[in-house]
N, C-alpha and C positions, 0 to 999 in steps of 0.2 A: 439617351440616359448616360450620364457621366459617372465614372467611378470616383468614390471618395478617396482622396490620396492617403487619408489616415487609416483606411481599412486595409489590413494586411492581405496579401494575395499569396498564391502558391501554396507550398507545404505548410507554412505558418498559418495562413488563413484557414486552410482545411483543418488543421489541428485545433485551432480556436473554435471553429464551427462545430467540431466533434466534441467539444467540452474538455479538451486537454488543458491542464493548467501549465501554460508556458512559463509563468513566473516561477513555479516550483522547479521546472527543468533548469531554468537559468540559475536559480539559487544553488542547485546541486552541482552545476557545472563550475560554479565559483569555488567549490571545495577542492582541496587537493585529492589526489588519488588515495592517499592514506586515510583522509577523513571520510571519503566515500566508502572505502573498504570497511572502516570501523562502523559506519552507519549500517552497512549491509550485514555485518556480523551481528550487531545488536538486534536487527530485525529478524535474522535467522534464529538467534538464540530465543527470542520471544516466541516465534512460531513453533519452535521445538518444545518449549516449555508448555505452551497451550496444548500441543498435541499430546504431551505426556499427561497433563492434567485431565484431558478428555478421556484418554485411555484408562487412567487410574479410576476415574469416576465410573466408567462403564464396567470395569473389572471388579469393583467393590461388591461384596456379597450383599444381597438385598436384606434390609432390616425387616423385622416382623411387622412393623407398622406399614411399611411400603407394600408388603405382600398381601396384607389384609384388604386392600382396596379393590 
């Protein structure tokens, strides 16, 4: 059995078989350090906003309609 030369081997091949999006990694590596840092900060800001929204939702007093169920 011969190996297809177009099939990646080594770490890249393992990553592809594991379902890792190599294209996304390549796209991110094309960005400058500053661009990647800004993307990271945007993602962190979103995660923190979602965390706050969840906390606010759970800390809200129950409404009479919700407690009647």
